[in-house]
Each structure stands twice: as C-alpha cells, then as structure tokens.
C-alpha positions as a LaTeX table, in Angstrom:
\begin{tabular}{lrrr}
\hline
Residue & $x$ (\AA) & $y$ (\AA) & $z$ (\AA) \\
\hline
Ala1 & 50.43 & $-215.31$ & 49.59 \\
Val2 & 51.82 & $-217.18$ & 46.68 \\
Ala3 & 49.80 & $-220.22$ & 47.14 \\
Ala4 & 46.93 & $-218.47$ & 47.93 \\
Ala5 & 47.24 & $-217.21$ & 44.45 \\
Lys6 & 47.83 & $-220.35$ & 42.40 \\
Arg7 & 44.77 & $-222.17$ & 44.16 \\
Val8 & 42.69 & $-218.62$ & 43.17 \\
Arg9 & 43.52 & $-219.49$ & 39.87 \\
Ala10 & 43.15 & $-223.13$ & 40.01 \\
Trp11 & 39.95 & $-223.15$ & 41.59 \\
Gly12 & 38.72 & $-220.12$ & 40.10 \\
Arg13 & 37.19 & $-218.93$ & 43.49 \\
Pro14 & 37.98 & $-215.22$ & 44.88 \\
Val15 & 39.78 & $-215.33$ & 48.50 \\
Pro16 & 37.58 & $-214.57$ & 50.91 \\
Pro17 & 37.28 & $-210.82$ & 52.48 \\
Pro18 & 39.18 & $-211.33$ & 55.80 \\
Pro19 & 36.43 & $-210.54$ & 59.09 \\
Glu20 & 37.52 & $-206.97$ & 59.29 \\
Glu21 & 36.16 & $-205.98$ & 56.26 \\
Ala22 & 33.01 & $-203.98$ & 56.44 \\
Arg23 & 29.58 & $-205.72$ & 54.76 \\
Val24 & 27.12 & $-203.46$ & 54.85 \\
Gly25 & 24.78 & $-205.61$ & 52.79 \\
Trp26 & 23.16 & $-204.92$ & 48.82 \\
Trp27 & 20.60 & $-202.00$ & 50.62 \\
Arg28 & 20.48 & $-198.61$ & 48.62 \\
Arg29 & 23.12 & $-196.47$ & 49.83 \\
His30 & 22.48 & $-194.14$ & 53.11 \\
Ser31 & 18.89 & $-196.26$ & 53.59 \\
Arg32 & 17.97 & $-197.12$ & 57.12 \\
Ala33 & 19.00 & $-200.60$ & 56.71 \\
Arg34 & 22.52 & $-200.12$ & 55.38 \\
Asp35 & 23.38 & $-197.25$ & 57.71 \\
Ala36 & 22.50 & $-199.22$ & 60.63 \\
Arg37 & 25.00 & $-202.16$ & 59.32 \\
Ala38 & 27.67 & $-199.28$ & 58.52 \\
Ile39 & 27.37 & $-197.96$ & 61.98 \\
Gln40 & 27.37 & $-200.91$ & 63.69 \\
His41 & 30.67 & $-202.11$ & 62.04 \\
His42 & 32.60 & $-198.58$ & 62.85 \\
Tyr43 & 30.80 & $-198.34$ & 66.75 \\
Asp44 & 30.25 & $-201.82$ & 67.85 \\
Val45 & 34.08 & $-202.99$ & 67.64 \\
Gly46 & 33.63 & $-203.18$ & 71.98 \\
Asn47 & 33.00 & $-201.16$ & 74.06 \\
Asp48 & 36.64 & $-202.01$ & 76.33 \\
Phe49 & 38.23 & $-201.08$ & 73.19 \\
Tyr50 & 36.74 & $-197.98$ & 72.51 \\
Arg51 & 37.08 & $-196.90$ & 76.91 \\
Met52 & 40.80 & $-198.08$ & 76.08 \\
Val53 & 41.44 & $-195.64$ & 73.28 \\
Leu54 & 39.60 & $-192.94$ & 73.89 \\
Gly55 & 40.19 & $-192.81$ & 77.68 \\
Pro56 & 37.29 & $-191.98$ & 80.84 \\
Thr57 & 35.42 & $-189.61$ & 78.55 \\
Met58 & 34.19 & $-192.09$ & 76.11 \\
Thr59 & 34.01 & $-189.37$ & 73.67 \\
Tyr60 & 34.82 & $-190.29$ & 69.91 \\
Ser61 & 35.18 & $-186.76$ & 68.20 \\
Cys62 & 37.53 & $-184.15$ & 67.94 \\
Ala63 & 38.61 & $-182.24$ & 71.27 \\
Arg64 & 39.18 & $-178.91$ & 71.78 \\
Phe65 & 42.48 & $-178.31$ & 73.71 \\
Pro66 & 42.54 & $-174.84$ & 75.85 \\
Asp67 & 46.42 & $-175.22$ & 75.47 \\
Ala68 & 48.92 & $-177.72$ & 73.94 \\
Glu69 & 49.83 & $-179.55$ & 77.40 \\
Ala70 & 46.15 & $-180.17$ & 78.43 \\
Ser71 & 45.14 & $-183.51$ & 78.81 \\
Leu72 & 42.81 & $-185.40$ & 76.64 \\
Asp73 & 39.86 & $-185.41$ & 79.47 \\
Glu74 & 39.72 & $-181.84$ & 79.66 \\
Ala75 & 39.81 & $-181.08$ & 75.92 \\
Gln76 & 36.60 & $-182.97$ & 75.58 \\
Glu77 & 35.39 & $-181.16$ & 78.66 \\
Ser78 & 36.02 & $-177.82$ & 76.98 \\
Lys79 & 34.96 & $-178.98$ & 74.02 \\
His80 & 31.51 & $-179.80$ & 75.05 \\
Glu81 & 31.27 & $-176.96$ & 77.13 \\
Leu82 & 32.16 & $-174.76$ & 74.38 \\
Ile83 & 28.82 & $-176.51$ & 72.74 \\
Cys84 & 26.69 & $-175.54$ & 75.60 \\
Arg85 & 27.15 & $-172.04$ & 75.49 \\
Lys86 & 27.26 & $-171.90$ & 71.65 \\
Leu87 & 23.47 & $-173.47$ & 72.00 \\
Gly88 & 23.03 & $-171.01$ & 75.14 \\
Leu89 & 22.08 & $-173.90$ & 77.39 \\
Asp90 & 24.53 & $-172.01$ & 79.90 \\
Gln91 & 22.14 & $-168.93$ & 79.86 \\
Gln92 & 18.68 & $-170.60$ & 80.75 \\
Pro93 & 18.89 & $-173.73$ & 82.79 \\
Gly94 & 16.75 & $-176.69$ & 81.88 \\
Met95 & 16.33 & $-176.12$ & 78.47 \\
Arg96 & 15.37 & $-179.45$ & 76.00 \\
Leu97 & 18.19 & $-180.62$ & 74.24 \\
Leu98 & 18.46 & $-183.04$ & 71.22 \\
Asp99 & 21.66 & $-185.02$ & 70.70 \\
Val100 & 21.79 & $-186.55$ & 67.15 \\
Gly101 & 24.35 & $-189.63$ & 67.19 \\
Cys102 & 24.83 & $-189.50$ & 71.02 \\
Gly103 & 27.75 & $-192.04$ & 70.99 \\
Trp104 & 28.25 & $-193.16$ & 74.31 \\
Gly105 & 26.28 & $-190.08$ & 75.79 \\
Thr106 & 28.99 & $-187.64$ & 77.26 \\
Met107 & 27.62 & $-184.70$ & 75.71 \\
Ala108 & 23.86 & $-185.62$ & 77.03 \\
Met109 & 25.81 & $-186.15$ & 80.31 \\
His110 & 27.49 & $-183.08$ & 80.28 \\
Ala111 & 24.76 & $-181.32$ & 79.46 \\
Ala112 & 22.04 & $-182.03$ & 82.10 \\
Arg113 & 24.63 & $-182.13$ & 84.86 \\
Arg114 & 26.24 & $-179.03$ & 84.30 \\
His115 & 23.68 & $-177.09$ & 82.61 \\
Gly116 & 20.54 & $-178.73$ & 83.98 \\
Ala117 & 19.24 & $-179.73$ & 80.27 \\
Arg118 & 16.64 & $-182.15$ & 79.66 \\
Val119 & 18.28 & $-184.55$ & 76.83 \\
Val120 & 16.83 & $-187.18$ & 74.53 \\
Ala121 & 20.17 & $-188.68$ & 73.02 \\
Val122 & 20.00 & $-190.79$ & 69.67 \\
Thr123 & 21.75 & $-193.22$ & 68.03 \\
Ile124 & 21.42 & $-196.27$ & 65.52 \\
Ser125 & 24.29 & $-198.35$ & 67.60 \\
Pro126 & 23.16 & $-201.08$ & 69.71 \\
Ala127 & 26.32 & $-201.09$ & 71.96 \\
Gln128 & 26.41 & $-197.52$ & 72.32 \\
Ala129 & 22.76 & $-197.26$ & 73.37 \\
Gln130 & 23.21 & $-199.62$ & 75.89 \\
Ala131 & 26.85 & $-198.49$ & 77.37 \\
Ala132 & 25.05 & $-194.64$ & 77.26 \\
Arg133 & 22.39 & $-195.82$ & 79.29 \\
Asp134 & 24.45 & $-198.07$ & 81.79 \\
Arg135 & 26.56 & $-194.58$ & 81.90 \\
Val136 & 23.85 & $-192.28$ & 82.93 \\
Ala137 & 22.45 & $-194.79$ & 85.50 \\
Glu138 & 25.35 & $-194.71$ & 87.23 \\
Ala139 & 25.66 & $-191.17$ & 86.88 \\
Gly140 & 22.50 & $-190.55$ & 88.43 \\
Leu141 & 20.85 & $-188.72$ & 85.33 \\
Ala142 & 18.26 & $-190.83$ & 84.65 \\
Glu143 & 15.16 & $-188.58$ & 85.20 \\
Arg144 & 16.99 & $-185.68$ & 82.63 \\
Val145 & 18.71 & $-188.21$ & 80.04 \\
Asp146 & 16.76 & $-190.42$ & 77.50 \\
Ile147 & 18.83 & $-192.73$ & 75.44 \\
Arg148 & 17.18 & $-194.05$ & 72.40 \\
Leu149 & 17.99 & $-196.58$ & 69.80 \\
Gln150 & 16.54 & $-194.23$ & 66.89 \\
Asp151 & 17.08 & $-193.15$ & 63.58 \\
Tyr152 & 17.30 & $-189.28$ & 62.87 \\
Arg153 & 14.66 & $-189.88$ & 59.80 \\
Glu154 & 12.40 & $-191.30$ & 62.57 \\
Leu155 & 12.11 & $-187.96$ & 64.55 \\
Glu156 & 9.11 & $-186.40$ & 65.13 \\
Gly157 & 6.18 & $-185.06$ & 66.89 \\
Glu158 & 8.46 & $-183.71$ & 69.18 \\
Thr159 & 9.48 & $-180.02$ & 70.22 \\
Phe160 & 13.55 & $-179.43$ & 71.35 \\
Asp161 & 15.08 & $-175.76$ & 72.17 \\
Val162 & 18.33 & $-177.02$ & 70.95 \\
Ile163 & 20.11 & $-179.74$ & 68.63 \\
Ser164 & 23.62 & $-180.81$ & 68.89 \\
Ser165 & 24.82 & $-183.06$ & 66.23 \\
Ile166 & 28.50 & $-184.32$ & 66.90 \\
Gly167 & 30.60 & $-186.57$ & 64.61 \\
Met168 & 27.68 & $-187.81$ & 62.82 \\
Phe169 & 26.87 & $-185.78$ & 59.62 \\
Glu170 & 29.79 & $-187.97$ & 58.14 \\
His171 & 27.53 & $-190.46$ & 58.13 \\
Val172 & 24.61 & $-188.83$ & 56.35 \\
Gly173 & 25.76 & $-188.41$ & 52.74 \\
Arg174 & 25.24 & $-185.55$ & 50.63 \\
Ala175 & 22.01 & $-186.99$ & 49.05 \\
Arg176 & 20.32 & $-187.08$ & 52.24 \\
Thr177 & 22.04 & $-183.48$ & 53.34 \\
Gln178 & 18.91 & $-181.61$ & 52.89 \\
Glu179 & 16.84 & $-184.14$ & 54.19 \\
Tyr180 & 18.87 & $-184.52$ & 57.13 \\
Phe181 & 18.55 & $-180.70$ & 58.12 \\
Thr182 & 14.75 & $-180.33$ & 57.00 \\
Arg183 & 14.07 & $-183.27$ & 59.68 \\
Leu184 & 16.24 & $-181.33$ & 62.51 \\
Arg185 & 15.02 & $-177.83$ & 61.66 \\
Ser186 & 10.76 & $-179.36$ & 61.63 \\
Val187 & 12.07 & $-180.72$ & 65.75 \\
Leu188 & 13.32 & $-177.34$ & 66.91 \\
Ala189 & 11.25 & $-174.49$ & 68.23 \\
Pro190 & 11.56 & $-171.16$ & 66.73 \\
Gly191 & 14.40 & $-169.50$ & 68.32 \\
Gly192 & 16.38 & $-172.52$ & 68.36 \\
Arg193 & 19.99 & $-173.34$ & 67.07 \\
Leu194 & 21.91 & $-176.15$ & 65.78 \\
Leu195 & 25.30 & $-176.83$ & 65.91 \\
Asn196 & 26.96 & $-179.16$ & 63.49 \\
His197 & 30.03 & $-180.53$ & 64.39 \\
Ala198 & 31.90 & $-182.46$ & 61.48 \\
Ile199 & 34.65 & $-183.38$ & 59.67 \\
Ser200 & 34.75 & $-181.46$ & 56.21 \\
Lys201 & 37.09 & $-181.97$ & 53.13 \\
Pro202 & 37.94 & $-179.23$ & 50.44 \\
Gly203 & 35.72 & $-180.00$ & 47.46 \\
Gly204 & 34.00 & $-183.21$ & 49.44 \\
Ala205 & 34.71 & $-186.69$ & 48.74 \\
Arg206 & 32.81 & $-189.83$ & 49.32 \\
Ile207 & 34.98 & $-192.24$ & 50.79 \\
Ser208 & 35.51 & $-194.99$ & 48.40 \\
Gly209 & 34.23 & $-198.69$ & 49.15 \\
Arg210 & 37.31 & $-199.76$ & 47.56 \\
Ser211 & 39.69 & $-197.63$ & 49.57 \\
Phe212 & 41.28 & $-198.76$ & 53.26 \\
Val213 & 39.10 & $-196.65$ & 54.87 \\
Gly214 & 36.16 & $-197.73$ & 53.30 \\
Arg215 & 36.69 & $-200.96$ & 53.48 \\
Tyr216 & 38.21 & $-201.48$ & 57.06 \\
Val217 & 36.96 & $-198.32$ & 58.81 \\
Phe218 & 34.06 & $-195.57$ & 57.78 \\
Pro219 & 32.13 & $-197.34$ & 54.98 \\
Asp220 & 29.65 & $-195.18$ & 53.19 \\
Gly221 & 31.20 & $-192.10$ & 55.00 \\
Glu222 & 31.19 & $-189.24$ & 52.94 \\
Leu223 & 32.26 & $-185.66$ & 53.48 \\
Leu224 & 31.07 & $-182.59$ & 52.69 \\
Asp225 & 32.72 & $-179.08$ & 52.24 \\
Val226 & 31.96 & $-176.77$ & 54.81 \\
Gly227 & 30.66 & $-174.32$ & 52.12 \\
Glu228 & 27.91 & $-177.24$ & 51.01 \\
Thr229 & 26.94 & $-177.66$ & 54.92 \\
Val230 & 26.52 & $-173.81$ & 54.94 \\
Gly231 & 24.45 & $-173.78$ & 52.15 \\
Ala232 & 22.35 & $-176.83$ & 53.30 \\
Met233 & 21.37 & $-174.97$ & 56.47 \\
Glu234 & 20.06 & $-172.57$ & 55.12 \\
Ala235 & 18.27 & $-173.89$ & 52.21 \\
Ala236 & 16.64 & $-175.43$ & 55.17 \\
Gly237 & 15.55 & $-172.41$ & 56.84 \\
Phe238 & 18.71 & $-172.08$ & 59.31 \\
Glu239 & 20.29 & $-168.87$ & 59.89 \\
Val240 & 24.02 & $-169.70$ & 60.03 \\
Arg241 & 25.59 & $-167.47$ & 62.72 \\
Asp242 & 28.73 & $-168.91$ & 63.50 \\
Val243 & 31.87 & $-171.31$ & 61.47 \\
Glu244 & 34.74 & $-172.36$ & 63.55 \\
Ala245 & 37.60 & $-174.47$ & 62.24 \\
Leu246 & 39.17 & $-176.78$ & 64.80 \\
Arg247 & 41.54 & $-178.66$ & 62.52 \\
Glu248 & 44.82 & $-178.71$ & 64.64 \\
His249 & 42.70 & $-179.99$ & 67.42 \\
Tyr250 & 41.92 & $-183.00$ & 65.92 \\
Ala251 & 45.50 & $-183.88$ & 65.17 \\
Leu252 & 46.09 & $-183.46$ & 68.43 \\
Thr253 & 43.41 & $-185.37$ & 69.52 \\
Leu254 & 44.13 & $-187.86$ & 67.53 \\
Arg255 & 47.94 & $-188.22$ & 68.67 \\
Arg256 & 46.29 & $-189.27$ & 71.89 \\
Trp257 & 44.11 & $-191.56$ & 70.81 \\
Val258 & 47.31 & $-193.30$ & 68.90 \\
Ala259 & 49.16 & $-193.09$ & 72.22 \\
Asn260 & 46.23 & $-194.35$ & 74.28 \\
Leu261 & 46.10 & $-197.61$ & 71.45 \\
Glu262 & 50.13 & $-198.12$ & 71.79 \\
Glu263 & 50.36 & $-197.89$ & 75.44 \\
His264 & 47.67 & $-200.94$ & 75.87 \\
Trp265 & 48.59 & $-202.73$ & 72.92 \\
Asp266 & 48.42 & $-206.02$ & 73.92 \\
Glu267 & 45.23 & $-205.56$ & 75.81 \\
Ala268 & 43.90 & $-204.15$ & 72.57 \\
Val269 & 45.24 & $-207.20$ & 70.43 \\
Ala270 & 43.47 & $-209.38$ & 73.32 \\
Leu271 & 40.08 & $-207.76$ & 72.95 \\
Val272 & 39.97 & $-207.29$ & 69.07 \\
Gly273 & 42.70 & $-209.14$ & 67.65 \\
Glu274 & 45.52 & $-208.01$ & 66.13 \\
Ala275 & 44.52 & $-207.27$ & 62.30 \\
Arg276 & 41.56 & $-205.02$ & 63.99 \\
Ala277 & 43.85 & $-203.42$ & 66.32 \\
Arg278 & 46.51 & $-202.65$ & 63.35 \\
Val279 & 43.68 & $-201.36$ & 60.92 \\
Trp280 & 42.72 & $-199.07$ & 63.86 \\
Arg281 & 46.17 & $-197.78$ & 64.29 \\
Leu282 & 47.07 & $-197.14$ & 60.97 \\
Tyr283 & 43.70 & $-195.35$ & 60.36 \\
Met284 & 43.96 & $-193.04$ & 63.02 \\
Ala285 & 47.67 & $-192.39$ & 62.30 \\
Gly286 & 47.12 & $-191.42$ & 58.69 \\
Ser287 & 43.99 & $-188.99$ & 59.86 \\
Val288 & 46.78 & $-187.20$ & 61.77 \\
Ile289 & 48.65 & $-186.47$ & 58.61 \\
Gly290 & 45.51 & $-185.41$ & 56.94 \\
Phe291 & 44.97 & $-182.60$ & 59.51 \\
Glu292 & 47.96 & $-181.35$ & 59.87 \\
Arg293 & 48.62 & $-181.22$ & 56.10 \\
Gly294 & 45.03 & $-179.57$ & 55.81 \\
Thr295 & 43.73 & $-182.04$ & 53.15 \\
Met296 & 40.65 & $-182.76$ & 56.02 \\
Ser297 & 39.30 & $-180.51$ & 58.43 \\
Ile298 & 36.62 & $-179.75$ & 60.44 \\
His299 & 34.28 & $-177.29$ & 61.45 \\
Gln300 & 31.57 & $-176.31$ & 63.60 \\
Val301 & 28.74 & $-174.85$ & 62.06 \\
Leu302 & 26.07 & $-172.54$ & 64.04 \\
Gly303 & 22.62 & $-172.06$ & 63.03 \\
Val304 & 19.49 & $-170.51$ & 64.58 \\
Leu305 & 15.50 & $-170.41$ & 63.41 \\
Pro306 & 14.84 & $-166.71$ & 64.07 \\
Gly307 & 11.65 & $-165.95$ & 65.51 \\
Ala308 & 8.99 & $-164.19$ & 63.29 \\
Asp309 & 9.75 & $-161.17$ & 64.25 \\
Gly310 & 13.40 & $-161.89$ & 62.98 \\
Ala311 & 14.68 & $-162.29$ & 66.89 \\
Ser312 & 17.82 & $-164.48$ & 66.87 \\
Gly313 & 18.00 & $-164.74$ & 70.59 \\
Met314 & 21.89 & $-164.23$ & 70.08 \\
Pro315 & 24.63 & $-162.56$ & 71.66 \\
Leu316 & 26.31 & $-159.88$ & 69.85 \\
Thr317 & 29.35 & $-161.36$ & 70.33 \\
Arg318 & 31.74 & $-164.72$ & 70.68 \\
Ala319 & 32.69 & $-163.29$ & 74.13 \\
Gly320 & 30.43 & $-165.53$ & 76.56 \\
Trp321 & 31.63 & $-168.66$ & 74.51 \\
Gly322 & 34.87 & $-168.83$ & 76.49 \\
\hline
\end{tabular}
C-alpha cells in the first residue's frame, strides 16, 4: 500500500478502482441507462452465486418466518403466500398479476402454481430474466408466466388486476417515486390492488456513492421513510389499506444468507473471487445489525383503487391473510 501511494505521488495518477466497484456511468441518476447499469452490477454477479446464498427459492427479499425455527425456504414460501392473500389472488383464480422487479421469478411461479394467476413479470437484469425463463419452463408454467426484460417506465397499453413490487422500490429513487406509482396505477384495473414491499428508513436516505454499500453493492440505491411511501401512493390515487413492518424478519433472513455463504465459502470464492465474496459477507452481516437495531426497517404497503361507487373489494379484517 505504501509503495502504491508513493507511485501515485510520483506519477500523479490515481490508483485505479478495484473491479468489484460499481461503474454506473455518467448518465443522470435514475435514468433508464444508469438504472440498467446499477441493476446489472448488483444482480448479474452470477446466478450460481445467488443460488448458493439464497437457497433453492432464489428469492432475494425479506422472508416472513412463521416462527424462528422455520427454514429459509419455508419462510420465503410464507412471504409469497402472504402477498398473494393480501392481493386477493386466493379469492379469484385466474387473475392477471404484474410482478415488477421479478428477480428470478419465484413470486410469479408461486402465484401461477398456487392460485392459477396469469403473470407478467418484468426485470431489467438480463441474467435474472434468462434464469427466470428457464425456471418457469422447467416448472411447466410457461403458458401462465411471461418473463420480460422491461423497465417499469415502458409499461403501457395493458391492464392488470393486481400488482406486486417486492424488493424493487429501493432502486426507483425519491425523484421518480411519484412517476413510479402513477405508472403502476395507469395499468391497474378499478378495484385492483398494489402491494409494495420495500426496505425503509426513518427520515429516508440516499445511499452515498462514496459509501461502502454505494460503491460496491447498491449503487444509486435510495431508502424512503414509509410515511413518504404512503403519501406518494395516496397522491397517485391509491387508497392505502394496510401497512405491515417485517423488520425482525429481515434480520433473520440475512442471518440465513450469511450462514449459507460461509458454509459454501470456498465455492463462492471460486465463483466470484475472494474480494467480491468478502464484500457480500460484510454487506449482509452489517445489514443484520441495521435491522436488529431498528436503524432500517422494511414495510409492506397495500393500496387499492376503489371503484366508481367507492367499493374497495377489501375484506373487513386481516383474518383471511394468515
């Protein structure tokens, strides 16, 4: 390190950034081109690496543990089923679902398999899209699940009964929040529901490009205060019907991911290199502390578009959600 510093002083050249550092380009923050670069940096690390960390469900979002002893797979299944019930997919088979930021397709597959939903699932990660298509085909669900490489800003000319957005909103940015919810409202049928599942932070926070997380993990990420999210949904025309915090569940989820990474450490290093594996271990372990101490949280916010007569179609209580 000392020798490198001397070379910088002698030659006047900066030390080049390590290959693990994000390079999102000069485009305006949260432009389509820059968002695509940021997403690809985070999600195109390698499907085999993510499979090792996330487990068979390939679900990269907070699970919901029925109890602390439940397995990670059981908890992810529980989360997806809870979302389906909040959206009412269990009440009317065959509904048309839009899954925004679909990851590797697990929510889309769950809704199609368990509730007969017809699903359009969108992502801007090429690696995720291809893997999701392969998984859908292997599961025999290709007639019910359409995986698209598509930006949410390109959604138009279609109508969906319900929408899920799970672990994607963190990439939207405060400046585009209103545009985001307005765009989703434009493709949602009257009486339709939107479930927004996202990390939140009291007061909100933009992840600095100079921070460890901003440089190596989540370039351009932004966390909103849940109150701001609720206000933005209402401004877009949604009636907010339910807000649920899952903070402790994300700490449990992250602990399971860290355990998976450490159990398969040598294989992870062989796949992505020691430096990137160490980045991910530090990022996830540090995030555990944030969720356990309450400096970060995660909320599911459920909104509905009431019909012309004001009917929401919502149940009177949460009892049916499980």
